[in-house]
Every structure is written in structure tokens, then in C-alpha cells.
C-alpha positions as CSV (number, residue, x, y, z in Angstrom):
1,M,1.0,-7.8,-9.0
2,V,3.8,-9.5,-6.7
3,T,2.9,-12.6,-4.8
4,G,5.1,-14.4,-2.1
5,A,3.2,-17.7,-0.2
6,R,-0.7,-16.8,0.1
7,P,-2.0,-19.1,-2.5
8,R,-5.8,-18.7,-1.3
9,A,-5.6,-15.0,-1.5
10,L,-4.2,-14.9,-4.7
11,D,-6.7,-17.5,-5.9
12,A,-9.2,-15.2,-4.7
13,L,-8.2,-12.1,-6.9
14,L,-7.5,-14.1,-10.0
15,T,-10.9,-15.4,-9.6
16,S,-12.1,-12.1,-9.0
17,L,-9.8,-10.4,-12.4
18,R,-11.7,-13.5,-14.3
19,Q,-15.5,-12.2,-13.4
20,Q,-14.9,-8.8,-15.1
21,V,-17.9,-7.5,-16.4
22,D,-17.5,-5.7,-19.8
23,P,-13.4,-5.6,-19.9
24,P,-11.2,-3.8,-21.9
25,P,-8.7,-6.2,-23.1
26,F,-6.3,-6.9,-20.4
27,E,-3.5,-8.6,-19.8
28,V,-2.1,-10.6,-16.7
29,L,1.6,-10.4,-15.2
30,V,2.6,-11.6,-11.9
31,C,5.8,-12.2,-10.5
32,G,6.4,-15.1,-7.7
33,T,8.6,-14.7,-4.8
34,A,8.2,-17.5,-3.0
35,D,7.4,-20.5,-5.2
36,A,7.7,-21.3,-8.9
37,S,4.9,-23.7,-8.8
38,V,3.0,-20.2,-8.9
39,A,2.9,-20.4,-12.2
40,R,0.2,-23.7,-12.4
41,Q,-2.0,-21.9,-10.1
42,V,-2.6,-18.1,-12.5
43,H,-2.6,-20.5,-15.4
44,R,-5.4,-22.2,-14.5
45,H,-7.4,-18.8,-14.4
46,F,-5.3,-17.2,-17.2
47,P,-3.8,-19.5,-19.9
48,D,-1.6,-16.8,-21.8
49,A,-1.0,-15.4,-18.5
50,R,3.4,-14.1,-18.0
51,V,4.7,-15.7,-14.9
52,G,7.9,-14.8,-13.8
53,F,10.0,-16.4,-10.5
54,G,12.6,-13.2,-8.4
55,P,13.5,-15.2,-5.3
56,A,13.7,-12.7,-3.0
57,A,12.4,-9.8,-4.4
58,R,10.8,-6.8,-2.8
59,P,7.6,-5.7,-4.2
60,G,9.1,-3.0,-6.4
61,G,11.7,-4.7,-7.7
62,G,9.1,-7.8,-8.8
63,R,7.4,-5.1,-10.5
64,N,9.6,-3.9,-12.0
65,D,10.7,-7.4,-13.5
66,L,7.4,-7.5,-15.0
67,L,6.9,-4.1,-16.4
68,P,9.2,-5.1,-20.0
69,A,6.6,-7.6,-20.7
70,A,3.6,-5.5,-20.5
71,R,1.8,-4.4,-23.6
72,G,-0.9,-2.2,-22.2
73,E,-1.7,1.6,-22.3
74,W,-2.5,1.2,-18.8
75,L,-0.5,-0.6,-15.9
76,Y,-2.7,-1.9,-12.8
77,F,-1.1,-2.4,-9.9
78,L,-3.2,-4.9,-7.0
79,D,-1.7,-6.8,-4.5
80,D,-2.1,-10.5,-3.9
81,D,-4.4,-10.4,-0.8
82,V,-7.3,-7.5,-2.8
83,T,-9.8,-8.7,-4.4
84,V,-11.9,-6.4,-7.6
85,G,-15.1,-5.5,-7.8
86,S,-16.8,-7.0,-10.9
87,D,-16.3,-3.6,-13.1
88,G,-13.4,-2.5,-11.8
89,L,-11.4,-2.8,-15.4
90,R,-14.5,-1.1,-16.8
91,I,-13.9,1.6,-14.5
92,I,-10.4,2.2,-15.5
93,A,-11.4,2.1,-18.7
94,E,-14.4,5.0,-18.4
95,L,-12.1,7.1,-15.9
96,S,-9.3,7.1,-18.7
97,R,-11.6,8.5,-21.5
98,R,-13.6,10.5,-19.1
99,H,-10.1,12.4,-17.9
100,P,-7.8,12.2,-20.5
101,E,-5.2,14.7,-18.7
102,A,-4.9,12.1,-15.8
103,G,-1.9,9.8,-15.8
104,V,-2.8,7.9,-12.4
105,F,-6.4,6.6,-11.3
106,G,-6.3,5.6,-7.6
107,G,-9.1,4.8,-5.3
108,P,-9.2,3.2,-1.5
109,N,-9.2,-0.4,-0.5
110,D,-12.1,-1.2,1.6
111,T,-12.8,-3.7,3.9
112,P,-14.2,-6.5,2.6
113,A,-18.1,-7.8,4.4
114,R,-16.7,-11.6,5.4
115,S,-14.3,-9.8,7.8
116,S,-14.1,-10.3,11.3
117,W,-14.8,-8.0,14.1
118,F,-11.3,-7.5,14.5
119,Q,-10.4,-7.0,10.6
120,Q,-13.4,-4.5,10.8
121,V,-12.3,-2.6,13.6
122,Q,-9.0,-2.8,12.1
123,G,-10.4,-1.0,9.2
124,A,-12.5,1.6,10.7
125,V,-9.2,3.1,12.9
126,L,-7.3,3.3,9.4
127,G,-9.7,5.0,7.6
128,S,-10.3,7.4,10.7
129,V,-8.8,11.1,11.3
130,A,-7.2,9.7,14.6
131,G,-5.5,6.7,12.9
132,S,-4.5,7.6,9.2
133,G,-4.6,11.2,9.5
134,P,-3.9,12.8,5.9
135,V,-3.6,9.0,4.0
136,R,-7.6,8.4,5.6
137,R,-8.6,8.0,1.9
138,R,-6.7,5.2,0.9
139,Y,-9.0,3.1,3.4
140,G,-12.6,4.9,2.5
141,A,-14.8,6.3,-0.1
142,H,-14.0,10.2,-0.4
143,P,-15.4,13.1,-2.7
144,A,-13.2,12.3,-6.2
145,A,-10.6,14.7,-6.3
146,P,-7.1,15.4,-7.9
147,A,-4.9,13.6,-5.5
148,R,-1.8,13.6,-4.7
149,E,0.6,11.1,-3.0
150,R,-0.8,10.5,0.1
151,D,-3.5,9.9,-1.3
152,L,-3.4,7.0,-3.1
153,I,-1.9,3.0,-2.5
154,L,-0.1,0.1,-4.5
155,C,-2.6,-2.3,-3.7
156,N,-5.2,0.0,-5.9
157,L,-2.9,1.9,-8.4
158,A,-3.5,2.7,-12.0
159,I,-0.1,4.3,-13.8
160,A,-0.2,5.1,-17.6
161,R,2.2,3.4,-19.3
162,A,3.6,6.1,-21.6
163,A,4.6,8.2,-17.5
164,M,5.5,5.5,-15.9
165,E,9.1,5.6,-13.6
166,P,10.6,2.4,-11.9
167,F,10.1,1.3,-8.5
168,D,12.8,1.6,-5.7
169,A,13.9,-2.1,-5.7
170,S,15.7,-1.7,-2.4
171,A,12.2,-0.3,-0.8
172,V,10.3,-2.5,1.9
173,C,6.9,-0.6,1.3
174,A,5.8,2.3,0.3
175,E,7.7,2.2,-3.0
176,E,5.0,3.6,-5.0
177,N,5.1,7.0,-2.8
178,G,8.5,7.4,-4.1
179,V,7.0,6.8,-8.1
180,L,4.1,9.3,-7.5
181,A,6.2,12.3,-6.2
182,E,8.3,11.7,-9.5
183,L,5.2,11.8,-11.3
184,A,4.3,14.8,-9.6
185,R,7.3,16.7,-10.2
186,K,6.9,15.8,-13.5
187,G,3.8,17.0,-13.7
188,V,2.0,14.2,-14.3
189,L,-1.8,14.5,-13.0
190,M,-3.4,12.1,-10.7
191,R,-6.9,11.4,-9.8
192,Y,-8.4,9.6,-6.3
193,E,-11.5,7.6,-8.0
194,P,-13.9,6.4,-5.1
195,S,-15.5,4.4,-7.8
196,L,-12.3,2.7,-8.1
197,A,-12.1,0.5,-5.2
198,V,-10.8,-2.8,-4.5
199,Y,-11.6,-5.4,-1.2
200,H,-8.3,-5.9,1.1
201,D,-7.6,-8.1,3.8
202,R,-7.1,-6.8,6.9
203,R,-4.6,-8.6,9.3
204,P,-5.9,-11.2,11.2
205,D,-4.2,-10.6,14.6
206,L,-2.3,-7.7,16.6
207,R,1.1,-9.4,15.5
208,T,0.7,-9.4,12.4
209,F,-1.0,-5.8,11.9
210,T,1.6,-4.2,14.5
211,R,4.0,-5.8,11.9
212,Q,2.2,-4.4,9.2
213,M,2.2,-1.0,10.2
214,H,6.0,-1.0,11.4
215,T,6.5,-1.9,8.0
216,Y,4.4,0.9,6.6
217,G,6.6,3.2,8.4
218,R,9.7,1.8,7.3
219,G,9.3,2.5,4.1
220,R,8.1,5.8,4.4
221,G,11.5,6.3,6.4
222,R,13.4,4.9,3.6
223,L,11.2,7.5,1.3
224,I,12.3,10.7,3.3
225,M,16.0,9.5,3.3
226,R,16.0,8.8,-0.6
227,D,14.1,11.8,-1.4
228,V,13.8,14.8,1.5
229,S,11.1,16.4,-0.5
230,T,8.7,13.9,0.2
231,V,8.9,14.5,3.8
232,R,5.6,16.4,5.2
233,P,5.0,17.5,8.8
234,T,2.4,15.3,9.8
235,Y,4.7,12.1,8.6
236,L,6.6,12.7,11.5
237,L,4.1,13.0,14.5
238,A,4.3,9.1,14.9
239,P,8.5,9.1,15.3
240,A,8.8,12.0,17.6
241,L,5.9,10.6,19.8
242,V,7.7,7.5,19.8
243,V,10.6,9.2,20.6
244,Y,8.7,11.8,23.5
245,L,8.0,8.4,25.3
246,A,11.3,7.1,25.5
247,L,12.8,10.1,27.2
248,L,9.5,10.7,29.1
249,P,10.8,9.0,32.4
250,V,13.9,11.9,32.0
251,L,11.4,14.4,31.1
252,A,9.0,13.7,34.0
253,M,12.4,14.6,36.5
254,L,12.3,18.0,35.2
255,G,8.9,19.1,35.7
256,A,5.2,18.5,35.7
257,L,5.1,20.2,32.4
258,A,6.8,17.4,30.9
259,V,3.7,15.0,31.0
260,V,1.3,17.5,29.0
261,P,1.7,16.0,26.0
262,L,1.0,12.6,27.1
263,L,-2.0,13.7,28.4
264,A,-2.9,15.3,24.9
265,Y,-2.2,12.0,23.4
266,A,-4.7,10.4,25.9
267,A,-7.3,12.6,24.9
268,W,-6.8,12.0,21.1
269,I,-6.5,8.4,21.4
270,L,-10.2,8.4,23.6
271,A,-11.6,11.2,20.8
272,G,-10.6,9.1,18.0
273,A,-11.5,5.5,19.9
274,T,-15.5,7.3,20.5
275,K,-15.5,8.4,16.8
276,V,-15.0,4.9,15.4
277,T,-17.3,3.1,18.2
278,S,-20.0,5.4,17.5
279,S,-19.9,4.7,13.4
280,W,-20.3,1.5,14.5
281,K,-23.2,-0.5,14.0
282,S,-23.1,-1.9,17.5
283,G,-20.9,0.6,19.9
284,R,-20.1,-2.4,22.3
285,P,-17.3,-1.4,24.9
286,S,-15.4,-4.1,23.7
287,T,-14.9,-1.6,20.3
288,F,-14.1,1.3,22.2
289,A,-11.3,-1.1,23.9
290,L,-9.9,-2.4,20.7
291,A,-9.8,0.6,18.6
292,A,-8.3,2.6,21.6
293,V,-5.7,-0.1,21.4
294,L,-5.5,-0.5,17.7
295,L,-4.6,3.6,17.2
296,V,-1.7,3.2,20.4
297,V,-0.5,0.5,18.1
298,V,-0.8,2.1,14.8
299,H,1.1,5.2,15.8
300,S,4.0,3.4,18.2
301,A,4.3,1.1,15.3
302,Y,4.5,3.1,12.4
303,G,6.7,5.5,14.2
304,T,9.4,3.3,15.2
305,G,9.1,1.7,11.7
306,V,10.1,5.3,10.6
307,L,13.0,5.8,12.6
308,R,14.6,2.4,11.2
309,G,14.0,3.4,8.0
310,L,15.9,6.9,8.7
311,V,18.6,5.1,9.9
312,R,19.3,2.1,8.2
313,T,18.6,1.6,4.2
314,P,18.8,-2.0,3.2
315,P,20.7,-2.6,-0.1
316,A,18.8,-3.9,-3.3
317,P,18.8,-7.4,-3.3
318,R,20.6,-9.6,-5.7
319,Y,18.7,-12.1,-7.0
320,T,17.8,-14.1,-10.8
321,F,14.6,-13.4,-12.7
322,R,13.5,-15.2,-14.8
323,W,10.2,-15.8,-16.9
324,L,9.0,-19.2,-16.2
325,D,9.4,-19.8,-19.7
326,G,12.5,-18.3,-20.8
327,A,16.2,-17.7,-20.0
328,P,17.1,-16.0,-16.4
329,T,18.1,-12.5,-16.7
330,E,20.3,-11.3,-13.8
331,V,19.2,-8.2,-11.8
332,T,20.4,-6.3,-8.5
333,A,18.4,-3.2,-8.9
334,G,15.1,-4.0,-11.2
335,I,15.0,-1.9,-14.3
336,T,15.4,1.5,-15.8
337,A,13.3,4.3,-17.2
338,K,13.6,2.9,-20.9
339,H,13.3,-0.7,-19.9
340,V,9.7,1.1,-18.8
341,S,9.0,2.2,-22.1
342,G,10.1,-0.8,-24.1
343,G,13.6,0.3,-24.8
């Protein structure tokens, strides 16, 4: 896992790992990006954990830096703001025995029961067809099935060490999708398993949620530019919407028909908000209103993020990664493929 300045969230994750019931033997590897004192926090839970420090490392690069030290047959990637069910590691071991043909397992990231009303509506929107469309399996339980890269998410992703490829160290987000697309090209089988679930803290307010959706879009745009084979028509709907809305004042001057797509979109939002509200314990008007607002935020923030990712490719950052018990190592863009296999 890679962690920034979120000590309370990291503590909850480490506690959930310490409380695993009948897990297989496992090790913990952490890359801190904000404060080298993270080692003390991690070692309070796991004295033998390997902890490194890579200031300014992006998530993919930070994970790449950890991979050469990993000794397990399976690599389980987690975000620092999730918690794992008490049987999470045991489930991975059981899945690997039940499906020896698979090289990747993943499952949903659910909204914690203790979440606020805003966070719970946010989770319901992300798990809806109107909100996330073809990637909604990431945000709620669906039947177990073979998976594609769009079905899996890095905050809850297990990859066989023998199959692992390095992440794009320059990516701001969606770095797992590039790896999964490459594994799919190589014929590595992937599975979505609802039993392999984590609980992921949703964003606490509209500002941070908007920023998250924009970052998700930037990651997808960057991936499309890096690997055009990963593009799907559904990924382009949100940026197309943003472009359409920007041009609407001019288009409307050309004729009334230009407004028809806007009316169709409004109907889609209302239908999506109705669906979210109807599945809620209390279908109050405020839930409907919030769901409608969040749906628009998902589409617009994600769409502008994709456009930004398409027009600007950030360079891989240069930073010094060091194990907090060893000598520093200069890295520019993470590790190479041979490093993953221990070379």
C-alpha cells in the first residue's frame, strides 16, 4: 500500500489486517509519500513490516518501489483509506486454490455502514448504472464472473506475483487499468469475486468528491493516450457531454434540435436519481436531490478529467526512494519488468 498524510485511515486499515481470522502467512509493505515517521505507525501494528519512503511518488511509482521486496506468491494491493473484512486474506488463499487458472482477483469496495448520509448516497450513486455504467461492479456486490480491467479497482486487487507487470509511475490515477489491460493481452485470466470486498471511505464533502471524480477521469485520459486499445465508447460519453455543454450556446443558435440531447440527459439524471432513491431506506426528497447533483458531478468532473488527461501527459516524477532501514535508491519511473520477478 501507498500512504500519504492520512494516519487515522491508515491505522484503521492496519488494525483490520491485524485482526484477520485464520489468514495464510502474509507480509506488509508500505510506501509513505508524506512523512517518514509513518514507519513508527506501521511498526506498532506489524514490527516486521517493510516500510519505505518516497516523497512525491505517485501511487503507481510507490507501489513499484515496494515490489522487489515482496516475497509472497500473491500481491494484494490496498488503498490506505479502506478496511479489510476479517476473512479477506483467507478468501484470497481460497480463491487461488479454487481457481488456479486465474492470475488476478478483485471485488467491490463497499461503503462502510458508519458513513454519513452524504457518503452513503455517494456510494449508491457510484454503484448505479446512471452513475458508473459499465464500471459499477467496482462499487457493489455482483455475481462472481470472469472479469475485465473495467471491473476491478486497485484499492482491492490481488495479482499473482508471477504475472505482475510494473505500474505507470507517471499516472495520477487508474494505473491498475494499464497493468490489467497488459495482463489481458498476455492471456492472464481475471475474476471478479463479490466475497472479496473491502470497505472504502467515501469523500466527506462535495468538493473532495468532485476532485476525486476529476482525478479518476485524468487517469483514464492518460491511459487512453498511453494505450489507445483500452478506449471504449462508454469512456468517451462524459467528455462528449462536457464538450456538448460548452458548445450548446452556439449550437442552440443554429436550431432548437440542439437542445434535444440536453433534454435526454436531464431525463437520464432524473431516472437515475429516482432509482437511487427508490433503493434507499428513506426515499426522502433530499436524497433524490443529492443523488441528482452527484450524478451530474460524476459525469462533468470525470469528463473534464478525461479531456485534461488526453491533452496533457505529466512526466514521471524524480524522487529518492529509500527503505527506512536501508540506503536510498534513485528512481525516476518506478521499476522494470525484471525487478517484479526478483531480478
